[in-house]
N, CA, C and O atoms as a GROMACS GRO file, in nm:
protein
  336
    1UNK      N    1   0.084  -0.118   0.000
    1UNK     CA    2   0.000   0.000   0.000
    1UNK      C    3   0.089   0.125   0.000
    1UNK      O    4   0.185   0.134   0.076
    2UNK      N    5   0.057   0.218  -0.083
    2UNK     CA    6   0.135   0.340  -0.097
    2UNK      C    7   0.094   0.443   0.008
    2UNK      O    8  -0.024   0.469   0.028
    3UNK      N    9   0.194   0.500   0.076
    3UNK     CA   10   0.169   0.605   0.175
    3UNK      C   11   0.124   0.732   0.104
    3UNK      O   12   0.166   0.761  -0.007
    4UNK      N   13   0.038   0.805   0.172
    4UNK     CA   14  -0.003   0.935   0.122
    4UNK      C   15   0.119   1.026   0.115
    4UNK      O   16   0.192   1.037   0.213
    5UNK      N   17   0.143   1.089   0.003
    5UNK     CA   18   0.254   1.180  -0.013
    5UNK      C   19   0.384   1.113  -0.055
    5UNK      O   20   0.482   1.182  -0.082
    6UNK      N   21   0.386   0.982  -0.062
    6UNK     CA   22   0.507   0.913  -0.102
    6UNK      C   23   0.526   0.923  -0.253
    6UNK      O   24   0.430   0.927  -0.329
    7UNK      N   25   0.651   0.927  -0.294
    7UNK     CA   26   0.684   0.934  -0.436
    7UNK      C   27   0.708   0.794  -0.487
    7UNK      O   28   0.781   0.716  -0.426
    8UNK      N   29   0.646   0.762  -0.598
    8UNK     CA   30   0.669   0.633  -0.662
    8UNK      C   31   0.797   0.644  -0.743
    8UNK      O   32   0.795   0.691  -0.857
    9UNK      N   33   0.908   0.602  -0.686
    9UNK     CA   34   1.039   0.616  -0.750
    9UNK      C   35   1.050   0.532  -0.877
    9UNK      O   36   1.136   0.557  -0.961
   10UNK      N   37   0.964   0.432  -0.892
   10UNK     CA   38   0.966   0.350  -1.013
   10UNK      C   39   0.903   0.423  -1.131
   10UNK      O   40   0.924   0.386  -1.247
   11UNK      N   41   0.825   0.527  -1.102
   11UNK     CA   42   0.760   0.606  -1.206
   11UNK      C   43   0.850   0.724  -1.239
   11UNK      O   44   0.851   0.824  -1.167
   12UNK      N   45   0.925   0.714  -1.348
   12UNK     CA   46   1.020   0.818  -1.387
   12UNK      C   47   0.956   0.954  -1.406
   12UNK      O   48   1.017   1.056  -1.375
   13UNK      N   49   0.834   0.957  -1.456
   13UNK     CA   50   0.764   1.084  -1.476
   13UNK      C   51   0.734   1.149  -1.343
   13UNK      O   52   0.753   1.270  -1.327
   14UNK      N   53   0.687   1.072  -1.248
   14UNK     CA   54   0.656   1.126  -1.116
   14UNK      C   55   0.783   1.174  -1.046
   14UNK      O   56   0.784   1.281  -0.985
   15UNK      N   57   0.888   1.096  -1.055
   15UNK     CA   58   1.016   1.134  -0.994
   15UNK      C   59   1.067   1.266  -1.052
   15UNK      O   60   1.113   1.353  -0.978
   16UNK      N   61   1.059   1.281  -1.184
   16UNK     CA   62   1.104   1.404  -1.251
   16UNK      C   63   1.019   1.524  -1.206
   16UNK      O   64   1.074   1.632  -1.183
   17UNK      N   65   0.889   1.506  -1.195
   17UNK     CA   66   0.801   1.615  -1.149
   17UNK      C   67   0.835   1.658  -1.007
   17UNK      O   68   0.836   1.777  -0.976
   18UNK      N   69   0.864   1.562  -0.922
   18UNK     CA   70   0.901   1.594  -0.784
   18UNK      C   71   1.031   1.673  -0.782
   18UNK      O   72   1.042   1.771  -0.709
   19UNK      N   73   1.129   1.632  -0.861
   19UNK     CA   74   1.256   1.705  -0.866
   19UNK      C   75   1.237   1.846  -0.920
   19UNK      O   76   1.300   1.940  -0.871
   20UNK      N   77   1.151   1.863  -1.019
   20UNK     CA   78   1.123   1.997  -1.072
   20UNK      C   79   1.055   2.084  -0.968
   20UNK      O   80   1.087   2.202  -0.954
   21UNK      N   81   0.961   2.026  -0.893
   21UNK     CA   82   0.893   2.102  -0.788
   21UNK      C   83   0.991   2.139  -0.676
   21UNK      O   84   0.985   2.249  -0.622
   22UNK      N   85   1.081   2.046  -0.642
   22UNK     CA   86   1.182   2.075  -0.540
   22UNK      C   87   1.272   2.190  -0.585
   22UNK      O   88   1.303   2.278  -0.505
   23UNK      N   89   1.313   2.191  -0.710
   23UNK     CA   90   1.396   2.299  -0.762
   23UNK      C   91   1.320   2.432  -0.759
   23UNK      O   92   1.376   2.534  -0.722
   24UNK      N   93   1.193   2.430  -0.798
   24UNK     CA   94   1.111   2.552  -0.792
   24UNK      C   95   1.100   2.604  -0.650
   24UNK      O   96   1.108   2.725  -0.626
   25UNK      N   97   1.081   2.514  -0.556
   25UNK     CA   98   1.072   2.552  -0.415
   25UNK      C   99   1.202   2.616  -0.368
   25UNK      O  100   1.200   2.719  -0.301
   26UNK      N  101   1.315   2.555  -0.403
   26UNK     CA  102   1.445   2.609  -0.361
   26UNK      C  103   1.470   2.746  -0.422
   26UNK      O  104   1.521   2.836  -0.354
   27UNK      N  105   1.434   2.765  -0.550
   27UNK     CA  106   1.450   2.896  -0.614
   27UNK      C  107   1.365   3.001  -0.542
   27UNK      O  108   1.410   3.113  -0.518
   28UNK      N  109   1.242   2.964  -0.509
   28UNK     CA  110   1.153   3.058  -0.440
   28UNK      C  111   1.206   3.093  -0.303
   28UNK      O  112   1.208   3.211  -0.266
   29UNK      N  113   1.250   2.994  -0.228
   29UNK     CA  114   1.306   3.018  -0.094
   29UNK      C  115   1.423   3.116  -0.102
   29UNK      O  116   1.429   3.212  -0.025
   30UNK      N  117   1.514   3.092  -0.194
   30UNK     CA  118   1.631   3.179  -0.206
   30UNK      C  119   1.593   3.319  -0.255
   30UNK      O  120   1.651   3.418  -0.210
   31UNK      N  121   1.496   3.328  -0.346
   31UNK     CA  122   1.454   3.459  -0.397
   31UNK      C  123   1.389   3.544  -0.288
   31UNK      O  124   1.387   3.667  -0.297
   32UNK      N  125   1.336   3.479  -0.187
   32UNK     CA  126   1.273   3.551  -0.075
   32UNK      C  127   1.370   3.577   0.040
   32UNK      O  128   1.330   3.625   0.146
   33UNK      N  129   1.497   3.547   0.016
   33UNK     CA  130   1.598   3.572   0.118
   33UNK      C  131   1.614   3.460   0.219
   33UNK      O  132   1.680   3.476   0.321
   34UNK      N  133   1.553   3.347   0.190
   34UNK     CA  134   1.563   3.232   0.280
   34UNK      C  135   1.690   3.154   0.256
   34UNK      O  136   1.778   3.195   0.180
   35UNK      N  137   1.698   3.041   0.323
   35UNK     CA  138   1.816   2.956   0.313
   35UNK      C  139   1.774   2.812   0.288
   35UNK      O  140   1.661   2.774   0.317
   36UNK      N  141   1.865   2.732   0.235
   36UNK     CA  142   1.834   2.593   0.208
   36UNK      C  143   1.846   2.508   0.334
   36UNK      O  144   1.783   2.403   0.344
   37UNK      N  145   1.926   2.554   0.429
   37UNK     CA  146   1.940   2.479   0.554
   37UNK      C  147   1.818   2.506   0.642
   37UNK      O  148   1.755   2.612   0.633
   38UNK      N  149   1.788   2.412   0.723
   38UNK     CA  150   1.675   2.428   0.814
   38UNK      C  151   1.706   2.361   0.945
   38UNK      O  152   1.822   2.337   0.979
   39UNK      N  153   1.603   2.331   1.018
   39UNK     CA  154   1.619   2.271   1.150
   39UNK      C  155   1.705   2.145   1.145
   39UNK      O  156   1.782   2.119   1.238
   40UNK      N  157   1.693   2.069   1.040
   40UNK     CA  158   1.768   1.945   1.029
   40UNK      C  159   1.885   1.957   0.932
   40UNK      O  160   1.944   1.856   0.893
   41UNK      N  161   1.920   2.078   0.892
   41UNK     CA  162   2.037   2.099   0.807
   41UNK      C  163   2.014   2.064   0.662
   41UNK      O  164   1.901   2.045   0.618
   42UNK      N  165   2.122   2.057   0.590
   42UNK     CA  166   2.116   2.024   0.449
   42UNK      C  167   2.125   1.873   0.436
   42UNK      O  168   2.220   1.811   0.484
   43UNK      N  169   2.027   1.814   0.371
   43UNK     CA  170   2.024   1.670   0.354
   43UNK      C  171   2.020   1.632   0.209
   43UNK      O  172   2.048   1.713   0.120
   44UNK      N  173   1.985   1.508   0.184
   44UNK     CA  174   1.982   1.455   0.048
   44UNK      C  175   1.897   1.540  -0.046
   44UNK      O  176   1.934   1.562  -0.161
   45UNK      N  177   1.782   1.587   0.002
   45UNK     CA  178   1.690   1.661  -0.083
   45UNK      C  179   1.741   1.799  -0.120
   45UNK      O  180   1.700   1.856  -0.221
   46UNK      N  181   1.832   1.853  -0.038
   46UNK     CA  182   1.878   1.990  -0.058
   46UNK      C  183   2.020   2.000  -0.110
   46UNK      O  184   2.058   2.104  -0.165
   47UNK      N  185   2.100   1.897  -0.095
   47UNK     CA  186   2.243   1.910  -0.122
   47UNK      C  187   2.275   1.948  -0.265
   47UNK      O  188   2.373   2.020  -0.288
   48UNK      N  189   2.198   1.904  -0.362
   48UNK     CA  190   2.229   1.939  -0.501
   48UNK      C  191   2.203   2.086  -0.530
   48UNK      O  192   2.244   2.137  -0.635
   49UNK      N  193   2.135   2.155  -0.440
   49UNK     CA  194   2.104   2.297  -0.458
   49UNK      C  195   2.195   2.388  -0.375
   49UNK      O  196   2.184   2.510  -0.384
   50UNK      N  197   2.283   2.330  -0.296
   50UNK     CA  198   2.368   2.409  -0.207
   50UNK      C  199   2.449   2.513  -0.283
   50UNK      O  200   2.470   2.624  -0.232
   51UNK      N  201   2.494   2.480  -0.403
   51UNK     CA  202   2.571   2.574  -0.485
   51UNK      C  203   2.490   2.693  -0.532
   51UNK      O  204   2.547   2.792  -0.576
   52UNK      N  205   2.358   2.685  -0.524
   52UNK     CA  206   2.274   2.799  -0.559
   52UNK      C  207   2.283   2.908  -0.452
   52UNK      O  208   2.264   3.026  -0.480
   53UNK      N  209   2.313   2.866  -0.330
   53UNK     CA  210   2.317   2.959  -0.218
   53UNK      C  211   2.459   2.997  -0.178
   53UNK      O  212   2.485   3.112  -0.143
   54UNK      N  213   2.550   2.902  -0.185
   54UNK     CA  214   2.686   2.924  -0.138
   54UNK      C  215   2.786   2.918  -0.253
   54UNK      O  216   2.767   2.845  -0.350
   55UNK      N  217   2.892   2.996  -0.240
   55UNK     CA  218   2.998   2.995  -0.341
   55UNK      C  219   3.079   2.867  -0.330
   55UNK      O  220   3.077   2.801  -0.226
   56UNK      N  221   3.150   2.831  -0.437
   56UNK     CA  222   3.239   2.714  -0.428
   56UNK      C  223   3.340   2.727  -0.314
   56UNK      O  224   3.374   2.628  -0.250
   57UNK      N  225   3.386   2.849  -0.289
   57UNK     CA  226   3.481   2.871  -0.180
   57UNK      C  227   3.418   2.843  -0.043
   57UNK      O  228   3.481   2.784   0.044
   58UNK      N  229   3.294   2.886  -0.025
   58UNK     CA  230   3.224   2.862   0.102
   58UNK      C  231   3.201   2.713   0.123
   58UNK      O  232   3.217   2.662   0.234
   59UNK      N  233   3.163   2.643   0.019
   59UNK     CA  234   3.140   2.498   0.029
   59UNK      C  235   3.272   2.428   0.060
   59UNK      O  236   3.276   2.336   0.141
   60UNK      N  237   3.379   2.470  -0.005
   60UNK     CA  238   3.511   2.412   0.021
   60UNK      C  239   3.552   2.433   0.166
   60UNK      O  240   3.604   2.341   0.230
   61UNK      N  241   3.531   2.553   0.218
   61UNK     CA  242   3.565   2.582   0.357
   61UNK      C  243   3.483   2.494   0.451
   61UNK      O  244   3.536   2.442   0.550
   62UNK      N  245   3.356   2.477   0.422
   62UNK     CA  246   3.271   2.391   0.506
   62UNK      C  247   3.317   2.246   0.500
   62UNK      O  248   3.317   2.176   0.602
   63UNK      N  249   3.356   2.201   0.384
   63UNK     CA  250   3.410   2.064   0.372
   63UNK      C  251   3.534   2.047   0.459
   63UNK      O  252   3.549   1.947   0.529
   64UNK      N  253   3.624   2.148   0.455
   64UNK     CA  254   3.746   2.142   0.534
   64UNK      C  255   3.715   2.142   0.683
   64UNK      O  256   3.780   2.071   0.760
   65UNK      N  257   3.618   2.222   0.725
   65UNK     CA  258   3.579   2.226   0.866
   65UNK      C  259   3.523   2.092   0.911
   65UNK      O  260   3.554   2.043   1.020
   66UNK      N  261   3.440   2.032   0.826
   66UNK     CA  262   3.384   1.902   0.860
   66UNK      C  263   3.495   1.798   0.870
   66UNK      O  264   3.493   1.713   0.960
   67UNK      N  265   3.591   1.803   0.780
   67UNK     CA  266   3.702   1.708   0.782
   67UNK      C  267   3.783   1.719   0.911
   67UNK      O  268   3.837   1.619   0.960
   68UNK      N  269   3.792   1.839   0.966
   68UNK     CA  270   3.866   1.858   1.092
   68UNK      C  271   3.797   1.789   1.209
   68UNK      O  272   3.862   1.730   1.294
   69UNK      N  273   3.664   1.795   1.212
   69UNK     CA  274   3.593   1.735   1.325
   69UNK      C  275   3.547   1.592   1.297
   69UNK      O  276   3.507   1.519   1.388
   70UNK      N  277   3.552   1.552   1.171
   70UNK     CA  278   3.508   1.418   1.131
   70UNK      C  279   3.604   1.362   1.026
   70UNK      O  280   3.563   1.339   0.912
   71UNK      N  281   3.730   1.340   1.062
   71UNK     CA  282   3.830   1.298   0.962
   71UNK      C  283   3.799   1.164   0.896
   71UNK      O  284   3.845   1.140   0.784
   72UNK      N  285   3.723   1.079   0.960
   72UNK     CA  286   3.688   0.950   0.901
   72UNK      C  287   3.555   0.954   0.826
   72UNK      O  288   3.508   0.852   0.775
   73UNK      N  289   3.494   1.073   0.821
   73UNK     CA  290   3.366   1.093   0.750
   73UNK      C  291   3.260   0.994   0.796
   73UNK      O  292   3.192   0.930   0.715
   74UNK      N  293   3.247   0.982   0.927
   74UNK     CA  294   3.148   0.890   0.985
   74UNK      C  295   3.012   0.957   1.006
   74UNK      O  296   2.909   0.890   1.008
   75UNK      N  297   3.013   1.089   1.023
   75UNK     CA  298   2.890   1.161   1.051
   75UNK      C  299   2.820   1.202   0.922
   75UNK      O  300   2.869   1.287   0.848
   76UNK      N  301   2.707   1.142   0.896
   76UNK     CA  302   2.628   1.172   0.776
   76UNK      C  303   2.710   1.172   0.648
   76UNK      O  304   2.710   1.272   0.575
   77UNK      N  305   2.778   1.064   0.619
   77UNK     CA  306   2.859   1.061   0.496
   77UNK      C  307   2.771   1.082   0.372
   77UNK      O  308   2.662   1.026   0.363
   78UNK      N  309   2.820   1.161   0.280
   78UNK     CA  310   2.753   1.190   0.153
   78UNK      C  311   2.619   1.259   0.168
   78UNK      O  312   2.540   1.262   0.074
   79UNK      N  313   2.591   1.315   0.285
   79UNK     CA  314   2.460   1.376   0.304
   79UNK      C  315   2.463   1.528   0.286
   79UNK      O  316   2.371   1.584   0.225
   80UNK      N  317   2.564   1.594   0.336
   80UNK     CA  318   2.561   1.739   0.341
   80UNK      C  319   2.600   1.805   0.209
   80UNK      O  320   2.531   1.895   0.161
   81UNK      N  321   2.710   1.762   0.151
   81UNK     CA  322   2.766   1.833   0.038
   81UNK      C  323   2.734   1.767  -0.096
   81UNK      O  324   2.725   1.644  -0.105
   82UNK      N  325   2.717   1.850  -0.199
   82UNK     CA  326   2.697   1.792  -0.332
   82UNK      C  327   2.823   1.719  -0.376
   82UNK      O  328   2.931   1.742  -0.322
   83UNK      N  329   2.808   1.632  -0.470
   83UNK     CA  330   2.924   1.560  -0.522
   83UNK      C  331   3.022   1.659  -0.580
   83UNK      O  332   2.983   1.753  -0.649
   84UNK      N  333   3.148   1.638  -0.553
   84UNK     CA  334   3.253   1.731  -0.600
   84UNK      C  335   3.279   1.711  -0.747
   84UNK      O  336   3.363   1.780  -0.805
   0.00000   0.00000   0.00000
């Protein structure tokens, strides 16, 4: 049984529409002076948009800071930053 609000990942059309809506939402949030981070930080749904808000230099600095406190990348690996 499908949960209300769940995305059918097997349906490529539905998945694409969800990604387009997510991008529209992120553009709107940023245009209103908002941020992509929230109470739970930047996660899988937001990480590909992080470059829309932060410069490559800012993302690089954040990566370096995370590496200092998490050198083994055990805390939320691959969750915060977009693929380099």
